[in-house]
C-alpha positions as CSV (number, residue, x, y, z in Angstrom):
1,X,38.6,113.8,90.9
2,X,35.0,112.8,90.8
3,X,32.6,114.5,93.3
4,X,31.8,111.4,95.4
5,X,35.6,110.6,95.7
6,X,36.2,114.2,96.7
7,X,33.7,113.7,99.5
8,X,35.4,110.5,100.7
9,X,38.6,112.5,101.0
10,X,36.7,115.2,102.9
11,X,35.3,112.6,105.3
12,X,38.9,111.6,106.0
13,X,39.7,115.2,106.7
14,X,36.7,115.6,108.8
15,X,37.7,112.6,110.9
16,X,41.3,113.9,111.3
17,X,40.1,117.3,112.3
18,X,38.0,115.9,115.2
19,X,35.4,117.9,117.1
20,X,36.9,121.3,116.2
21,X,34.8,121.3,113.0
22,X,31.5,120.7,114.7
23,X,31.9,122.5,118.0
24,X,32.1,126.3,118.5
25,X,35.3,127.9,119.8
26,X,33.5,130.3,122.2
27,X,31.8,127.3,123.8
28,X,34.9,125.2,124.1
29,X,36.7,128.1,125.8
30,X,34.0,129.2,128.2
31,X,35.8,128.0,131.3
32,X,39.0,129.8,130.3
33,X,37.1,133.0,129.5
34,X,35.4,132.9,132.9
35,X,38.8,132.6,134.6
36,X,40.2,135.5,132.5
37,X,37.2,137.7,133.5
38,X,37.8,136.9,137.1
39,X,41.4,138.2,136.7
40,X,42.8,134.6,137.3
41,X,45.0,135.1,134.3
42,X,47.6,132.4,134.8
43,X,44.8,129.8,135.4
44,X,43.1,131.1,132.3
45,X,46.3,130.7,130.3
46,X,46.6,127.1,131.5
47,X,43.0,126.3,130.6
48,X,43.5,127.8,127.1
49,X,46.5,125.6,126.6
50,X,44.6,122.5,127.8
51,X,41.9,123.1,125.3
52,X,44.3,123.9,122.4
53,X,44.1,121.9,119.1
54,X,46.2,121.9,116.0
55,X,43.6,123.7,113.9
56,X,43.1,126.4,116.5
57,X,46.7,126.7,117.7
58,X,47.1,130.3,116.6
59,X,43.9,131.4,118.3
60,X,44.8,129.7,121.6
61,X,48.3,131.3,121.4
62,X,46.6,134.7,121.1
63,X,44.6,134.0,124.2
64,X,47.5,132.6,126.3
65,X,49.8,135.5,125.4
66,X,47.2,138.1,126.4
67,X,46.5,136.2,129.6
68,X,50.1,136.2,130.6
69,X,50.5,139.9,129.7
70,X,47.6,140.8,132.0
71,X,49.2,138.7,134.7
72,X,52.4,140.8,134.3
73,X,54.4,137.8,133.0
74,X,55.7,139.8,130.0
75,X,58.6,137.4,129.1
76,X,56.3,134.4,128.9
77,X,53.7,136.5,127.0
78,X,56.3,137.4,124.4
79,X,57.5,133.8,124.1
80,X,54.0,132.9,123.0
81,X,53.7,135.9,120.8
82,X,56.8,134.7,119.0
83,X,55.1,131.3,118.4
84,X,52.1,133.1,117.0
85,X,54.3,135.3,114.8
86,X,56.1,132.2,113.4
87,X,52.7,130.5,112.7
88,X,51.6,133.7,110.8
89,X,54.8,133.8,108.8
90,X,54.3,130.1,108.0
91,X,50.9,130.9,106.6
92,X,52.2,133.8,104.6
93,X,55.1,131.9,103.1
94,X,52.8,129.5,101.3
95,X,50.5,130.3,98.5
96,X,46.9,130.9,99.3
97,X,46.0,127.5,97.9
98,X,49.2,125.3,97.7
99,X,49.9,121.6,97.7
100,X,50.6,121.8,101.4
101,X,47.3,123.6,102.0
102,X,45.2,121.4,99.7
103,X,43.7,119.2,102.4
104,X,42.8,122.2,104.5
105,X,41.2,123.8,101.5
106,X,39.3,120.6,100.7
107,X,38.0,120.6,104.2
108,X,36.7,124.2,104.0
109,X,35.2,123.5,100.6
110,X,33.3,120.4,101.8
111,X,32.9,120.7,105.5
112,X,33.2,124.2,106.9
113,X,35.8,127.0,107.5
114,X,36.8,125.4,110.8
115,X,38.4,122.5,108.9
116,X,41.4,124.8,108.1
117,X,43.9,126.2,110.6
118,X,42.9,129.5,112.0
119,X,45.1,132.2,110.4
120,X,43.9,135.3,112.3
121,X,42.1,138.4,111.2
122,X,44.2,141.3,109.8
123,X,43.7,143.5,112.8
124,X,44.6,140.5,115.1
125,X,47.8,139.9,113.3
126,X,48.8,143.6,113.8
127,X,48.1,143.5,117.5
128,X,50.5,140.5,117.9
129,X,53.3,143.0,117.3
130,X,51.8,146.0,119.0
131,X,51.2,144.1,122.3
132,X,54.6,142.4,122.0
133,X,56.1,145.9,121.8
134,X,54.1,146.9,124.9
135,X,55.5,143.9,126.7
136,X,59.1,145.0,125.9
137,X,58.4,148.5,127.1
138,X,57.1,147.1,130.4
139,X,60.4,145.0,130.5
140,X,62.4,148.2,129.9
141,X,63.7,147.0,126.5
142,X,63.2,149.9,124.0
143,X,65.3,148.3,121.3
144,X,63.3,145.1,121.2
145,X,60.1,147.2,121.2
146,X,61.4,149.0,118.1
147,X,61.8,145.7,116.3
148,X,58.2,144.8,117.0
149,X,56.8,148.2,115.9
150,X,58.6,147.8,112.6
151,X,57.0,144.4,112.2
152,X,53.6,145.9,113.1
153,X,54.2,148.5,110.3
154,X,55.1,145.9,107.8
155,X,52.1,143.8,108.8
156,X,49.7,146.7,108.2
157,X,51.0,147.1,104.6
158,X,50.7,143.3,103.9
159,X,47.2,142.6,105.2
160,X,45.3,144.5,102.5
161,X,47.0,142.5,99.8
162,X,46.3,139.2,101.6
163,X,42.6,140.1,101.9
164,X,42.3,140.8,98.2
165,X,44.1,137.6,97.3
166,X,41.6,135.6,99.4
167,X,38.7,137.3,97.8
168,X,40.1,136.8,94.2
169,X,40.6,133.1,94.8
170,X,37.1,132.6,96.2
171,X,35.7,134.6,93.2
172,X,37.6,132.5,90.7
173,X,36.5,129.2,92.1
174,X,32.9,130.2,92.5
175,X,32.7,131.3,88.9
176,X,34.5,128.1,87.8
177,X,31.8,126.1,89.6
178,X,29.0,128.3,88.3
179,X,27.8,129.5,91.7
180,X,28.8,133.1,91.6
181,X,25.5,134.7,92.7
182,X,25.7,138.4,93.4
183,X,22.1,138.6,94.8
184,X,23.1,136.0,97.4
185,X,25.9,138.2,98.6
186,X,23.6,141.2,98.8
187,X,21.1,139.1,100.8
188,X,23.7,138.3,103.4
189,X,25.1,141.8,103.5
190,X,21.6,143.2,104.2
191,X,21.9,141.5,107.6
192,X,24.4,144.3,108.4
193,X,22.4,147.4,108.5
194,X,25.4,149.6,109.3
195,X,27.3,148.2,106.3
196,X,27.9,151.6,104.7
197,X,29.4,152.9,107.9
198,X,31.5,149.8,108.4
199,X,32.8,150.0,104.8
200,X,34.7,153.3,105.8
201,X,36.6,151.7,108.7
202,X,40.2,151.0,107.9
203,X,40.8,147.4,109.2
204,X,44.3,147.2,107.8
205,X,45.8,150.1,109.8
206,X,45.6,150.9,113.5
207,X,45.9,154.2,115.3
208,X,46.8,152.7,118.6
209,X,49.6,150.7,117.0
210,X,50.9,154.0,115.4
211,X,50.7,155.7,118.8
212,X,52.8,153.0,120.5
213,X,55.2,153.2,117.5
214,X,55.6,156.9,117.7
215,X,56.1,156.7,121.5
216,X,58.9,154.1,121.1
217,X,60.6,156.2,118.5
218,X,60.3,159.3,120.7
219,X,61.9,157.4,123.6
220,X,64.8,156.5,121.3
221,X,65.2,160.1,120.2
222,X,64.2,159.2,116.6
223,X,61.9,162.1,116.2
224,X,61.5,162.0,112.5
225,X,60.2,158.4,112.6
226,X,58.0,159.4,115.6
227,X,56.6,162.3,113.6
228,X,55.8,160.1,110.6
229,X,53.8,157.7,112.7
230,X,52.0,160.5,114.6
231,X,50.9,161.9,111.3
232,X,49.7,158.5,110.1
233,X,47.7,158.2,113.4
234,X,46.2,161.6,112.7
235,X,45.1,160.5,109.2
236,X,43.2,157.6,110.8
237,X,41.7,159.8,113.6
238,X,41.7,163.4,112.4
239,X,40.0,164.7,115.6
240,X,42.5,163.0,117.9
241,X,43.9,165.3,120.6
242,X,46.7,162.8,121.4
243,X,47.7,162.6,117.8
244,X,47.9,166.4,117.4
245,X,49.9,166.7,120.6
246,X,52.3,164.0,119.6
247,X,52.9,165.8,116.3
248,X,53.6,169.0,118.1
249,X,55.7,167.3,120.7
250,X,58.0,165.8,118.1
251,X,58.5,169.1,116.4
252,X,59.2,170.9,119.7
253,X,61.9,168.4,120.4
254,X,63.3,168.5,116.8
255,X,62.3,171.9,115.4
256,X,64.0,171.2,112.0
257,X,61.2,168.7,111.3
258,X,58.5,171.4,111.4
259,X,56.6,172.3,108.2
260,X,53.5,174.2,107.2
261,X,51.2,171.5,108.5
262,X,52.8,171.0,111.9
263,X,53.1,174.7,112.7
264,X,49.3,174.9,112.9
265,X,49.3,172.7,116.0
266,X,49.4,174.3,119.4
267,X,52.5,173.8,121.4
268,X,52.4,171.1,124.1
269,X,54.0,171.4,127.5
270,X,57.3,169.6,127.9
271,X,58.5,168.4,131.4
272,X,60.7,170.8,133.3
273,X,63.4,170.1,135.9
274,X,62.2,167.7,138.5
275,X,59.3,166.4,136.3
276,X,58.6,163.3,134.3
277,X,55.9,162.2,131.9
278,X,53.3,159.5,132.3
279,X,51.7,157.7,129.4
280,X,48.7,155.6,130.3
281,X,47.8,152.9,127.8
282,X,44.5,151.2,128.5
283,X,42.9,148.0,127.2
284,X,39.3,148.5,128.1
285,X,36.5,145.8,128.2
286,X,36.2,142.7,126.1
287,X,36.0,142.4,122.3
288,X,32.7,141.1,120.9
289,X,32.2,137.4,120.5
290,X,31.1,135.7,117.2
291,X,27.7,134.1,117.0
292,X,26.3,132.1,114.1
293,X,23.6,133.2,111.7
294,X,22.2,131.1,108.9
295,X,19.8,131.7,106.0
296,X,18.6,129.7,103.0
297,X,20.1,130.8,99.7
298,X,19.4,129.6,96.2
299,X,22.3,127.7,94.5
300,X,22.2,127.3,90.7
301,X,22.7,123.6,89.7
302,X,22.2,123.5,86.0
303,X,18.7,122.2,86.5
304,X,17.3,125.2,88.2
305,X,17.8,126.4,91.8
306,X,18.1,124.4,95.0
307,X,17.9,126.1,98.3
308,X,20.7,125.4,100.8
309,X,21.6,126.5,104.3
310,X,24.4,129.1,104.4
311,X,26.0,129.8,107.8
312,X,28.1,132.8,108.5
313,X,29.4,134.6,111.6
314,X,28.1,137.8,113.2
315,X,29.4,139.7,116.2
316,X,27.6,140.0,119.6
317,X,28.6,142.8,121.9
318,X,29.6,141.7,125.4
319,X,28.7,143.8,128.4
320,X,31.3,146.5,129.1
321,X,30.2,148.8,131.9
322,X,33.3,150.9,131.7
323,X,33.8,153.2,128.6
324,X,36.8,155.3,129.7
325,X,38.9,156.3,132.6
326,X,39.7,159.7,134.2
327,X,43.3,159.8,135.4
328,X,45.2,162.0,137.8
329,X,48.7,161.7,139.3
330,X,49.9,163.6,142.4
331,X,46.8,165.8,142.2
332,X,47.4,166.7,138.6
333,X,44.4,165.8,136.4
334,X,45.5,164.3,133.1
335,X,42.0,164.1,131.7
336,X,39.9,161.3,130.3
337,X,41.4,158.5,128.2
338,X,40.9,158.8,124.4
339,X,39.8,155.9,122.3
340,X,42.5,155.3,119.7
341,X,41.3,152.0,118.3
342,X,37.8,150.7,118.6
343,X,38.5,147.0,118.4
344,X,34.8,146.1,118.3
345,X,34.1,148.4,115.4
346,X,37.2,147.2,113.6
347,X,36.2,143.5,114.1
348,X,32.7,144.2,112.7
349,X,34.1,146.1,109.7
350,X,36.5,143.3,109.0
351,X,33.8,140.7,109.0
352,X,31.6,142.9,106.8
353,X,34.4,143.1,104.2
354,X,35.0,139.4,104.3
355,X,31.3,138.4,103.9
356,X,31.5,138.1,100.1
357,X,34.4,135.6,100.4
358,X,32.7,133.6,103.1
359,X,29.4,133.4,101.2
360,X,31.0,132.4,98.0
361,X,32.8,129.6,99.7
362,X,29.6,128.5,101.4
363,X,27.9,128.4,98.0
364,X,30.8,126.4,96.7
365,X,30.2,123.8,99.4
366,X,26.6,123.6,98.5
367,X,27.4,123.1,94.9
368,X,30.0,120.4,95.5
369,X,27.6,118.6,97.9
370,X,24.9,118.7,95.2
371,X,27.4,117.3,92.7
372,X,28.4,114.5,95.0
373,X,24.8,113.6,95.6
374,X,24.1,113.6,91.8
375,X,27.1,111.4,91.2
376,X,25.9,108.9,93.7
377,X,22.4,108.8,92.1
378,X,23.7,108.6,88.5
379,X,26.4,105.9,88.9
380,X,26.1,102.2,89.5
381,X,23.5,99.6,88.6
382,X,19.7,99.8,89.0
383,X,19.6,97.1,91.6
384,X,21.7,99.2,94.1
385,X,19.8,102.4,93.5
386,X,17.9,102.3,96.9
387,X,21.3,102.1,98.6
388,X,22.6,105.0,96.5
389,X,19.5,107.1,97.3
390,X,20.0,106.5,101.0
391,X,23.7,107.5,100.7
392,X,22.8,110.6,98.8
393,X,20.2,111.5,101.4
394,X,22.7,110.9,104.2
395,X,25.2,113.0,102.4
396,X,22.7,115.9,102.3
397,X,21.9,115.5,106.0
398,X,25.5,115.4,107.0
399,X,26.3,118.4,104.8
400,X,23.5,120.5,106.4
401,X,24.8,119.4,109.9
402,X,28.4,120.5,109.3
403,X,27.5,123.7,107.5
404,X,28.6,125.9,110.4
405,X,30.1,129.3,110.7
406,X,33.6,129.7,111.9
407,X,33.3,131.5,115.3
408,X,37.0,131.6,116.1
409,X,38.4,135.0,117.2
410,X,40.7,136.5,119.7
411,X,38.3,136.7,122.7
412,X,40.7,138.2,125.2
413,X,41.3,141.3,123.2
414,X,39.7,144.5,124.7
415,X,36.8,146.3,123.3
416,X,39.0,149.4,122.8
417,X,42.5,150.6,123.2
418,X,42.8,154.0,124.8
419,X,45.4,156.4,126.1
420,X,46.0,159.6,128.0
421,X,49.3,161.5,128.8
422,X,50.5,164.0,131.3
423,X,53.3,165.5,133.3
424,X,53.9,165.0,137.1
425,X,56.6,165.6,139.6
426,X,59.3,163.0,139.9
427,X,58.9,160.6,142.8
428,X,56.6,157.9,144.0
429,X,53.0,159.2,143.8
430,X,49.5,157.9,143.9
431,X,47.7,157.6,140.6
432,X,43.9,157.8,140.7
433,X,42.0,155.9,138.0
434,X,38.3,156.7,138.0
435,X,36.4,154.3,135.8
436,X,33.3,155.9,134.1
437,X,30.6,154.6,131.8
438,X,29.6,156.0,128.4
439,X,27.5,158.7,130.1
440,X,30.3,159.9,132.2
441,X,29.0,158.4,135.4
442,X,31.6,157.1,137.8
443,X,31.7,153.3,138.3
444,X,34.7,152.8,140.5
445,X,37.8,154.7,141.6
446,X,41.2,153.0,142.2
447,X,44.3,154.5,143.7
448,X,47.7,152.9,142.8
449,X,51.3,154.0,143.4
450,X,53.4,154.9,140.4
451,X,57.1,155.7,140.1
452,X,58.0,158.8,138.1
453,X,61.6,159.5,137.2
454,X,62.9,162.9,136.2
455,X,63.2,163.4,132.5
456,X,61.8,159.9,131.8
457,X,58.6,158.5,130.4
458,X,56.6,156.2,132.7
459,X,54.5,153.8,130.7
460,X,51.4,152.6,132.6
461,X,49.3,149.7,131.2
462,X,45.8,149.3,132.5
463,X,43.7,146.2,131.8
464,X,40.0,146.8,132.5
465,X,37.5,144.0,132.6
466,X,34.1,144.9,133.9
467,X,34.9,147.2,136.8
468,X,38.0,145.3,137.7
469,X,41.5,146.5,136.9
470,X,45.1,145.5,136.9
471,X,48.0,148.0,136.5
472,X,51.6,147.5,135.4
473,X,54.1,150.3,134.9
474,X,57.7,150.9,134.0
475,X,59.8,154.1,133.9
476,X,62.0,154.3,130.8
């Protein structure tokens, strides 16, 4: 297909996509975000649904499911997580660039990344199953939670391969078009000064997900599986007290599983008669929001270099006054919550790893636009050259205008997932949650009742936004 005919097809795709390809997701969802931050979760879910579009369907489902979870409507939350899971499965069942995907790829090649349906980042796809499992625990359905943690495990093993496939496809096409330009990739990566640190973050596996998984298996008495996931969690966070305690807990309850590595861990206290356990799982703060950055990069054209705008996303930290929580139940101090998954750090690392792919696709867009302009100027008769020159100039202006970064992301995710665990006497007791900042200074203290059953594990879910908090619990 000749370049200018390709661009005509892209114009049709642009028209079909509507405003989603020229407006930014954080701006379109500002009202819904404000409602979520004011703890008006069901109104936020309704607003996210009202703003939903076909290209952004998965992203909006992420937001709606999280909003309903925070509202305590766990059944409705899981219904939407199921929709999200089915969308993700649909994406995965097709080749990276298939006939069905050709129009979407054409849009990303000639317009911007927002012309394709949002597929979710690797860590976001994992959290679909982890948060769905948490919903089932809060509904008292351990069997269904087990299904979701298995899916989360499978998802963690799939995402690395998908990431590599996307990179390989972009690399192949950029080389085919003659725009593979390593120095351009380095120029963009230099914008991330902490790149070396981010490169060491594992964005395809998640410690919080492994902790929830180990907890579910423990509740079901499947201590071998619980031990395996606790060890995986320990690999990701070697200094984790919760991970070491979970390994020791599994071995104490099933001594035959002990080996040379687990014997080195100190014993943990198990509940006695008249006692139960409390596991506090906390979603703290708000994940960062994407913003746009742009630079001028040289693109080889066969006649030298032409400089073109390249837009790419970056993350902006949102204000999170609370860093952790100090928890006590019935006068027993459990301690301070431990960060198991730093969602912000994971998001930044994921973006840093995807930058080469995004930049290569941006250079591809610049090269194809240049080819389309050249085709307009070189074709036709001399008498219509002024018209063709005007069209080529217009094409360049439109190309520069629609060269935008894709700022879609799961905005209602927390900044971090944390946990703390302890033992308390059975009965209905007051649970004190003291919110503290990163310097350990108290911000707010909240007292909530919690039901603890003898010999059972009570799961408490805290959603912290600013210094506000909602609590949901279930004794299993």
